[in-house]
C-alpha positions in Angstrom: 122.9 132.3 -16.3 124.0 136.0 -16.1 123.4 138.0 -13.0 123.5 141.8 -13.0 124.2 143.6 -9.8 123.9 147.5 -9.5 126.0 150.3 -8.1 124.0 151.3 -4.9 126.0 149.9 -2.1 129.2 150.4 -3.9 128.5 154.1 -4.1 127.4 154.4 -0.7 130.0 152.3 1.4 133.8 152.5 1.4 133.8 149.8 3.8 130.6 147.8 5.3 128.9 144.4 5.5 126.6 144.8 2.6 129.3 145.8 0.1 131.5 143.0 1.4 128.7 140.4 1.0 128.0 141.6 -2.7 132.0 141.7 -3.4 132.2 138.0 -1.9 129.2 136.8 -4.1 130.9 138.2 -7.3 134.2 136.8 -6.3 133.0 133.3 -5.6 131.0 133.4 -9.0 134.1 134.3 -10.9 135.5 130.7 -10.4 132.1 128.9 -11.0 130.8 127.5 -14.2 127.2 128.3 -15.5 127.1 131.7 -13.8 128.6 135.1 -14.9 128.2 138.4 -13.2 128.2 142.1 -14.2 127.9 145.3 -12.4 126.4 148.6 -13.3 129.2 150.6 -11.9 131.6 153.1 -13.5 133.3 154.8 -10.3 133.6 153.6 -6.8 135.5 154.4 -3.6 134.6 150.9 -2.1 137.5 149.2 -0.6 136.5 145.7 -1.9 135.2 146.1 -5.2 138.0 148.5 -6.6 141.1 147.0 -5.2 140.7 143.4 -6.3 142.5 141.8 -9.2 139.6 140.0 -10.5 137.5 143.3 -11.0 140.2 144.9 -13.1 137.8 144.5 -16.2 135.5 147.2 -14.5 138.1 149.9 -15.1 137.1 151.8 -11.9 138.5 155.2 -11.2 141.2 154.6 -8.4 140.0 155.7 -4.9 142.4 158.4 -4.6 140.9 160.4 -7.4 137.6 160.5 -6.0 138.1 161.4 -2.5 135.7 163.8 -1.0 133.2 163.5 -4.2 131.1 160.7 -3.0 128.0 162.7 -4.0 129.0 162.5 -7.6 129.3 158.7 -7.6 125.4 157.8 -7.6 124.3 159.8 -10.4 127.1 158.9 -12.6 126.6 155.0 -11.8 122.9 155.2 -11.9 123.1 156.4 -15.8 125.2 153.2 -16.3 122.8 151.0 -14.4 119.8 152.2 -16.5 121.8 151.8 -19.7 122.5 148.2 -18.6 119.0 147.5 -17.5 117.4 148.7 -20.8 119.9 146.5 -22.7 118.6 143.4 -21.0 121.7 141.5 -21.5 121.3 139.6 -18.2 119.0 136.7 -17.0 118.3 138.2 -13.3 118.8 141.4 -11.7 120.1 141.7 -8.0 119.9 145.2 -6.5 122.4 146.0 -3.9 120.1 148.2 -1.9 116.5 149.5 -1.8 116.2 152.1 -4.4 113.6 151.2 -6.6 114.6 153.2 -9.8 115.2 150.2 -11.8 111.4 149.1 -11.8 110.5 151.2 -14.9 113.5 149.7 -16.8 113.5 146.0 -15.9 110.6 144.9 -18.0 109.6 141.3 -17.5 113.2 140.3 -16.1 113.1 138.8 -12.6 114.7 140.3 -9.7 115.9 138.9 -6.5 116.0 141.2 -3.3 118.2 140.8 -0.2 116.8 142.0 3.0 119.6 142.6 5.6 117.5 143.7 8.6 114.3 145.5 9.8 116.0 148.2 11.8 114.2 151.1 10.2 110.9 149.4 10.9 111.5 148.4 14.4 113.4 151.7 15.6 111.4 154.2 13.5 112.4 156.9 16.0 115.9 156.8 15.1 115.4 157.7 11.5 114.2 160.9 9.7 110.3 161.3 8.6 111.7 161.8 5.2 113.6 158.6 5.2 112.1 156.4 2.3 113.9 153.2 3.1 110.9 151.4 4.6 108.6 152.6 1.8 111.0 151.3 -0.8 111.9 148.1 1.0 108.3 147.2 1.3 107.6 147.9 -2.4 110.7 145.9 -3.7 109.7 143.0 -1.2 106.4 142.9 -2.7 107.5 142.8 -6.3 110.6 140.7 -6.1 110.6 137.3 -7.7 112.1 136.0 -4.4 113.6 137.3 -1.2 116.8 136.5 0.5 116.9 137.0 4.1 120.3 136.8 5.9 118.8 134.9 8.9 115.8 133.3 10.0 115.3 136.1 12.5 115.1 138.6 9.7 112.7 136.3 7.8 110.4 136.3 10.7 110.4 140.0 11.1 109.7 140.4 7.2 106.6 138.2 7.6 105.3 139.9 10.6 106.2 143.5 9.6 105.5 143.5 6.0 103.1 140.4 5.7 105.2 138.7 3.2 104.6 135.2 2.3 107.2 133.1 4.1 107.5 130.7 1.0 108.8 133.6 -1.1 111.7 134.2 1.4 114.8 131.9 1.6 117.2 132.2 4.4 121.0 132.5 3.5 123.4 133.2 5.9 126.3 135.4 5.5 130.1 134.6 6.5 133.4 136.5 7.2 136.7 136.8 5.3 138.5 137.9 8.5 141.5 135.8 9.5 144.5 136.1 11.6 147.6 137.2 9.6 150.5 135.9 11.7 153.1 137.9 9.7 151.1 141.2 10.2 152.9 143.6 12.5 150.6 145.7 14.4 152.1 149.3 14.8 149.4 150.4 17.3 150.3 150.3 21.0 147.3 148.5 22.9 146.7 148.1 26.5 147.5 144.5 27.6 144.2 143.8 29.0 141.1 145.2 27.2 137.5 144.4 26.3 136.7 145.0 22.7 133.6 146.9 21.2 133.0 147.0 17.3 131.1 149.1 14.9 128.5 152.0 15.3 127.5 153.2 18.8 124.3 155.0 18.4 120.7 154.0 19.1 120.0 150.3 19.0 123.7 149.4 19.2 123.2 149.9 23.1 126.7 151.4 23.7 125.7 153.7 26.4 124.1 151.0 28.6 127.2 148.9 28.0 129.5 151.6 29.2 127.5 152.3 32.3 127.4 148.5 33.1 131.2 148.0 32.4 132.4 151.2 34.3 132.1 149.3 37.4 134.7 146.5 36.2 136.9 149.4 35.1 137.0 150.7 38.5 137.6 147.6 40.0 140.4 146.6 37.6 142.9 149.4 37.2 144.6 147.9 34.4 141.5 147.1 32.2 140.4 149.2 29.3 137.6 149.4 26.7 138.7 149.7 23.1 136.2 150.6 20.4 136.9 150.1 16.7 135.0 152.0 13.9 132.0 154.2 14.6 133.9 157.5 14.1 135.4 159.3 17.0 133.7 159.8 20.4 131.2 162.5 20.3 130.5 165.1 23.1 127.5 163.2 24.5 130.0 160.1 24.8 132.7 162.1 26.4 130.4 163.5 28.8 129.3 160.1 29.9 132.9 159.1 30.2 133.6 161.9 32.4 130.5 161.3 34.5 131.4 157.7 35.2 135.2 158.8 35.6 136.5 156.4 32.9 137.6 159.0 30.2 141.2 157.7 30.2 140.0 154.0 30.0 138.2 154.0 26.9 139.9 154.2 23.5 138.7 154.6 19.8 140.5 153.4 16.7 139.5 153.2 12.8 141.2 150.2 11.2 141.7 147.9 8.2 140.9 144.2 8.4 144.5 143.2 9.1 144.8 145.3 12.1 141.3 144.6 13.1 141.9 140.9 13.4 144.8 141.7 15.8 142.5 143.8 17.9 140.1 140.9 18.1 142.7 138.4 18.9 144.6 140.2 21.7 141.1 141.2 23.4 140.2 139.5 26.6 136.7 139.3 25.1 134.4 141.0 22.6 131.0 142.4 23.7 128.2 143.0 21.2 125.4 144.5 23.2 123.1 145.4 20.2 119.4 145.2 20.9 118.9 144.1 17.3 120.9 142.8 14.3 119.8 141.2 11.1 122.8 138.9 11.2 125.8 140.1 13.1 129.1 139.4 11.1 131.3 140.8 14.0 130.3 137.4 15.8 132.0 135.4 12.9 134.9 137.8 13.2 135.4 137.2 16.8 135.4 133.6 16.2 137.8 133.6 13.4 140.3 135.7 15.5 139.9 133.3 18.6 138.3 136.0 20.8 135.8 135.0 23.5 132.2 136.4 22.7 129.8 137.9 25.1 126.7 139.1 23.5 122.9 140.0 23.7 120.4 137.3 23.6 118.1 139.1 21.1 117.3 138.8 17.4 119.5 137.1 15.0 122.6 136.7 17.5 121.9 133.4 19.2 121.0 132.1 15.7 124.5 132.9 14.5 126.5 132.5 17.8 124.9 129.3 19.1 126.3 127.7 22.2 129.8 130.0 21.7 128.7 133.0 23.5 128.0 134.0 27.0 124.5 135.7 26.7 123.0 138.8 28.6 119.8 140.5 28.5 120.7 144.0 26.7 118.2 145.9 28.6 119.7 145.1 32.0 122.9 146.6 33.3 123.1 143.8 35.9 122.8 141.1 33.3 125.6 142.8 31.0 127.8 143.3 34.1 127.4 139.6 35.4 128.1 138.1 31.9 131.2 140.2 31.1 132.5 139.5 34.7 131.8 135.7 34.3 134.0 135.6 31.2 136.4 138.0 32.2 137.4 136.2 35.5 137.6 132.5 33.9 140.3 132.0 31.7 139.4 128.3 31.2 135.8 129.4 30.3 137.3 131.8 27.7 139.4 129.2 26.1 136.1 126.9 26.0 134.3 129.8 24.1 137.1 130.2 21.7 137.0 126.3 20.8 133.2 126.5 20.4 133.4 129.5 18.1 136.0 127.8 15.9 133.6 125.0 15.7 130.4 127.0 14.8 132.5 129.0 12.1 133.0 125.9 10.3 129.1 126.2 9.3 129.8 129.5 7.6 131.5 130.4 4.5 131.4 132.7 1.5 131.3 129.6 -0.8 128.4 128.3 1.0 126.6 131.6 0.8 127.4 132.0 -2.9 126.2 128.4 -3.6 122.9 128.8 -1.7 122.4 132.2 -3.3 122.9 130.5 -6.8 120.2 128.1 -6.0 117.8 130.9 -5.3 118.7 132.4 -8.6 118.3 129.1 -10.3 114.7 128.5 -8.9 113.8 132.2 -10.4 115.7 131.7 -13.7 113.9 128.5 -15.0 
């Protein structure tokens, strides 16, 4: 059985959960029998796909030679994708995002679609009226031979919002590749006591309400800081908020690679995930892998992934957020208990399991 993946997410992301997911699938299938993979990809700046020994055969252009030219990646890669789709030297096609360009070339070959979340449909106000994601996603969901949802929560949303037959959707959870490298020496000076926030901060990520809630703790505890990783530098709106709350010097931001990221998790007093909505929530598993206590929202897929290894709060309530964080922050024994529970839950997630369950979906389509 030969699976063809396309360029979309590897042109769009240098780092990111979706490109990591597809890289890990390809990586796992590299060592399995009765399944081979190919990617319609000529050039990529993606960190995962272009810097791994088993993808040498792709002959990708080195990252450094394509810096600042991301706009050129997709058109070139799309030409290669169309060429491979027309050749039909594959059993099943698995697009990495929602552009339906391939429908006119795929013929009678089946395709499987992964749906990561329903953010565009639940938070329409955050996206341009010209954004075609929902239109394209719905079209492909209707035409796909099978749909993979990365959580039961996402499957439920698909059924509710797109009226897709539940029998057409299989739930396959994601995993994490993050682990603590004990030999890695972190060269960044961190506060001794800090709360960690990871990822984007806009809109449904609920960063503003989290900051308003936790600012009370920052004033009560002089040596406590907030450390944000990823999501780009603070914008003027965020800086104005920090000034208004008188905490500007107590909120820090860094962009990191995985090795440094694992150290940031491991050294944090706790990790807070205040999002209003997530399709899965890989940072939950990252915190478990790095022995970091988790405090998170009680919404969407988060309880499905975190189980009993989190202190939950209502993300719409500042009081609830504050109480949950304070409860974990002031109780060292409870923090250790959450770390232990997280390590136990992590045993249920692996990229090998993700790949095998995905392979089963493929096999059900390619009969």
